[in-house]
Each structure stands twice: as structure tokens, then as C-alpha cells.
C-alpha positions in Angstrom: -65.5 -69.7 24.0 -68.3 -67.8 25.7 -70.2 -64.6 24.7 -71.2 -62.2 27.6 -74.8 -61.1 26.5 -75.6 -56.9 27.6 -79.4 -56.4 28.2 -80.2 -52.9 27.9 -82.4 -51.5 30.5 -86.1 -51.0 29.2 -86.1 -47.0 29.0 -87.9 -45.1 31.1 -91.5 -43.2 29.8 -90.4 -39.4 30.3 -92.7 -37.9 33.0 -94.3 -34.4 32.3 -92.7 -31.7 34.5 -94.2 -31.2 37.9 -97.0 -28.6 38.1 -96.1 -25.4 40.3 -98.7 -24.4 42.7 -101.0 -21.5 41.8 -99.9 -18.3 42.8 -100.6 -15.1 43.8 -101.3 -14.0 40.0 -103.1 -17.5 39.4 -105.9 -16.4 42.2 -106.0 -12.8 40.4 -106.9 -14.0 37.2 -108.9 -16.8 38.8 -111.2 -14.4 40.9 -111.4 -11.7 38.1 -113.1 -14.6 35.6 -115.2 -15.3 38.7 -116.6 -11.7 39.0 -117.1 -10.9 35.7 -118.5 -13.8 34.8 -121.4 -13.7 37.1 -124.7 -12.0 35.6 -125.9 -10.6 39.2 -122.2 -8.5 39.3 -123.5 -6.3 36.1 -126.5 -5.9 37.3 -125.7 -4.7 40.7 -123.0 -2.3 39.4 -125.1 -1.0 36.5 -127.5 0.1 39.3 -125.0 1.2 41.5 -124.2 4.0 38.6 -127.9 4.5 38.0 -128.9 5.1 41.5 -125.7 7.4 42.1 -126.0 9.5 39.7 -130.2 9.5 39.4 -130.5 10.6 42.9 -127.6 13.3 42.6 -129.2 14.5 39.4 -132.6 14.7 41.4 -131.2 16.7 43.5 -129.5 19.3 41.7 -132.0 19.5 39.1 -134.7 20.4 42.4 -132.0 23.1 44.0 -134.1 26.2 44.5 -132.0 29.6 43.0 -132.0 31.6 46.4 -130.4 29.7 48.8 -127.3 30.3 51.2 -124.3 30.2 48.8 -122.0 30.6 52.0 -123.3 27.1 53.1 -123.8 25.5 50.2 -121.9 22.6 49.0 -122.6 22.0 45.1 -120.2 18.9 45.1 -121.7 17.4 48.1 -125.8 17.9 47.1 -124.6 16.2 42.9 -122.8 13.1 45.0 -125.9 12.4 47.2 -126.5 9.5 45.5 -123.8 7.6 47.4 -125.9 7.7 50.6 -128.0 4.9 48.6 -124.8 3.7 46.5 -123.2 2.2 49.3 -125.8 0.0 50.6 -125.8 -1.0 46.8 -122.0 -1.9 47.1 -122.5 -3.2 50.1 -124.5 -6.3 49.1 -122.0 -6.9 45.7 -119.1 -7.0 48.8 -121.2 -9.4 50.7 -122.4 -11.2 47.7 -118.5 -12.0 46.9 -117.4 -14.0 49.0 -121.0 -15.5 50.3 -122.3 -17.0 47.3 -119.4 -19.5 47.3 -120.1 -20.6 50.7 -124.2 -20.7 49.9 -123.7 -23.0 45.8 -120.5 -25.0 47.8 -118.0 -23.2 44.9 -116.1 -22.4 48.1 -114.5 -26.3 47.9 -113.6 -25.9 44.8 -112.2 -23.0 45.1 -110.0 -24.3 47.9 -109.2 -27.5 46.4 -107.2 -25.4 43.1 -106.1 -23.0 45.8 -105.4 -24.7 49.0 -103.4 -21.4 50.6 -106.7 -19.6 52.1 -104.8 -16.8 53.1 -103.8 -16.0 48.9 -107.6 -17.2 47.7 -109.2 -14.6 50.6 -106.4 -11.8 49.4 -106.9 -12.2 46.0 -110.8 -11.9 46.7 -110.7 -9.1 48.6 -108.0 -7.1 45.9 -110.1 -8.0 43.1 -113.2 -6.8 44.6 -111.5 -3.3 45.8 -110.3 -2.9 42.6 -113.7 -3.4 40.9 -115.2 -0.9 43.5 -112.9 1.6 42.8 -113.2 1.6 39.4 -117.0 1.3 39.1 -117.1 4.0 42.1 -114.7 6.5 39.7 -116.8 6.2 36.7 -120.6 6.6 39.2 -118.8 9.7 41.1 -117.3 11.6 38.2 -120.6 10.9 36.0 -122.9 12.2 38.8 -121.0 15.6 39.8 -120.5 16.6 35.8 -124.1 15.7 35.3 -125.2 17.4 39.0 -122.6 20.9 38.0 -124.3 21.0 34.8 -127.8 21.3 36.3 -126.8 23.0 38.7 -125.2 26.0 36.1 -128.7 27.0 35.2 -129.2 28.9 38.9 -125.1 29.7 38.7 -124.4 27.7 41.4 -122.3 24.9 40.0 -118.3 24.4 40.5 -115.6 22.8 38.7 -112.5 20.2 39.5 -110.3 23.0 39.3 -111.8 24.5 43.1 -110.7 24.0 46.1 -111.9 20.2 47.8 -113.4 19.3 45.1 -111.6 16.9 42.7 -110.2 15.4 46.4 -114.6 14.8 47.1 -115.5 13.5 43.8 -112.5 11.0 44.0 -113.2 10.4 47.8 -116.5 9.5 47.0 -115.4 6.1 45.0 -112.9 5.7 48.0 -116.2 6.2 50.4 -118.0 3.3 48.3 -114.9 1.3 47.9 -114.4 1.6 51.6 -118.0 0.0 52.7 -117.7 -2.8 50.2 -114.8 -4.2 51.6 -116.7 -3.8 54.7 -119.5 -5.9 53.6 -116.7 -8.4 52.4 -115.6 -8.5 55.3 -118.5 -9.2 57.5 -119.4 -11.5 54.5 -116.1 -13.8 55.8 -117.2 -13.6 59.0 -121.1 -14.8 58.8 -120.5 -16.6 55.7 -124.5 -15.8 55.1 -125.6 -13.8 52.1 -129.0 -12.3 54.0 -127.0 -12.1 57.4 -124.0 -10.0 55.7 -126.6 -7.8 54.0 -128.2 -7.4 57.1 -124.9 -6.8 59.2 -123.3 -4.1 56.8 -126.8 -2.1 56.1 -127.0 -2.4 60.0 -123.8 -0.5 60.3 -123.8 2.1 57.3 -127.2 3.3 57.5 -129.4 1.9 60.5 -126.9 2.8 63.1 -126.7 6.3 61.1 -129.9 6.7 61.5 -130.7 5.7 65.1 -128.0 8.0 66.5 -130.6 11.0 65.7 -132.5 9.6 68.9 -129.8 10.6 70.9 -129.8 13.1 73.1 -128.0 16.1 71.6 -124.6 16.5 73.3 -124.1 12.9 73.0 -124.7 13.0 68.9 -121.4 15.9 68.8 -119.6 12.9 70.3 -120.7 9.9 68.8 -121.7 11.1 65.1 -117.9 11.5 64.5 -117.2 7.9 65.0 -120.3 5.9 62.7 -118.6 4.9 59.9 -121.3 6.1 57.3 -121.3 9.6 58.6 -117.4 9.9 58.9 -116.5 8.7 55.5 -118.7 10.6 54.2 -116.8 13.6 55.1 -114.1 12.7 52.3 -116.7 13.9 49.9 -117.9 17.0 51.6 -115.7 20.5 50.3 -117.2 22.8 53.4 -115.8 21.6 56.4 -118.3 21.0 59.2 -117.4 22.2 63.1 -114.4 20.0 64.3 -116.6 19.8 67.3 -119.0 17.0 66.0 -117.4 16.1 62.8 -113.9 14.6 61.6 -112.3 16.5 59.0 -112.4 14.2 55.3 -109.2 11.9 55.1 -109.7 11.2 59.2 -112.9 10.4 58.7 -112.6 7.8 55.6 -110.0 6.5 58.1 -112.4 6.0 61.0 -114.5 4.1 58.3 -111.4 2.1 56.6 -110.8 1.4 60.2 -113.9 -0.6 60.4 -113.6 -2.6 57.2 -110.0 -3.6 58.0 -111.3 -5.1 61.6 -113.8 -7.1 59.7 -111.0 -8.1 57.0 -108.9 -8.9 59.2 -111.2 -11.2 61.7 -112.8 -12.7 58.4 -109.4 -13.8 57.6 -108.9 -15.3 60.6 -112.2 -17.3 60.2 -111.7 -18.0 56.9 -107.8 -20.1 57.8 -109.6 -21.7 60.5 -112.9 -22.8 59.9 -113.9 -25.6 57.6 -115.5 -25.0 54.4 
């Protein structure tokens, strides 16, 4: 009589569960870690706040008491530092994406998050939030300090007066749009100096060059210049509709420039080699 021996199959080792693909939330956390761990981010944002507040305070302090109160815009004066602040935020916007190309870190980022659209959107969103929060701090601080200085001449206004709150918040939106324009240019050019130069050219140099045009041309060109159009959102005294757009349409023009740059940057980011 024979006995059949049953041999048990060797036990297979337990495999760890497959790791899921990194999602948009993971990309957001990664980009936030990058931007807050970079020392230049803090210095640039600090420079933005100091410059915006400082220039607005100097302008407010030096205001003469014998001015035309009907046309005087106390809010715009106290927010005057935004003219320079736009250039500071443009530098950070360009650096947000071009710095990864200059260091080669972009390859590592794409290895971790191969979905390029997700990575690009996460970078843009994190930078937009940081810009908006910093812009709100700078705008409100500039307004309150400027109005405190103007109160000595009884020229100050409050947030409850018509268009004032909109203008102060609009200053932060203006800075954010300028930064996003530079971010899009950075994605297009992939070179820090080139992106910063292009952003300053669009936001500042182009505005200066328009002044050399004949007066009749300026009336038609001014309203479509990104910085001139966008700056109307932090003005409380309406300008002539023949020469300048009103607050929200003007901001929409600046946002349109930024949207075109970001869209073009996204297309190139998804199609070009890292």
C-alpha cells in the first residue's frame, strides 16, 4: 500500500500595495515646500512689502496741504509703491519656474510628478496664493500708514468710503496678476534673466515708451498697456473713459496678458524636453 505525499506549495512573500500616482494635492504640497524652503523667496517678499509701504509712506508724508481736494486720490497716493512693487513680484514670478531649469531640478520634479500639466498648475497656484497674501499685507499696510500720515493735513480717507476697499484689495490683485504674467514668461523663455527682462519690459518700459507717442495715439494705446490698465483697479477717482478703462475692465486687460503668457507657457512646458 502506497501513501501519497502532498507537498505544500512555497508561501509567496507578501508584496506591498502599489503606490498611487502623485495627485494634484501632492503636487501642491511639494511646490509649497519648495517655495517656502528657498531663502530668496523670503527676501523678495520682504523687499516687496518694504518697497510698497516705504514709497507710499514717503509720498503721503510729502503731500502738501494746499492741493485740489476734488481731484486728489488719497488711496492711490498711499498705494503708490505698487508701481515699484510690480517689478519685485515679477522677479519672484520668473524665478518660481526658471530657477528649476537653471539648477536642473526640473528633471527631478518631473520624475516625481510626470504629469506636466499638474506640475505646472500646482506651481502657478502656490505662487498665486503667496503673491495674493503678500499683496494684501502690503496694500493694507500701505493704506493705513499712508492715511495716518495724510490725516495731519485732513486729507485721509477710510475703507468705508466709496471705492476705497476695492482699491486696496485691487492693489493685491494687481500684484498677483503681474507676478503671474512673469511666471508665464518664465515658462516660455526658461531663462531667469530673459524672463525678468521681458516682464519689466512689458510692465514698465512699455509704459514709459508710450509717453513718447503723439497725444492722440496715447489716448488709444494707454488703456491697453498691461500696467496702465491694471493700475486702474487701485484708483478711486475715475479717469476719462476716452483715455483709460475703469477698474475691473482694466484689471481684466492685465489678467488677459497674464493668461496668454501662462497658456503659451503651459503648451511649451508640455511639449519641450526638460
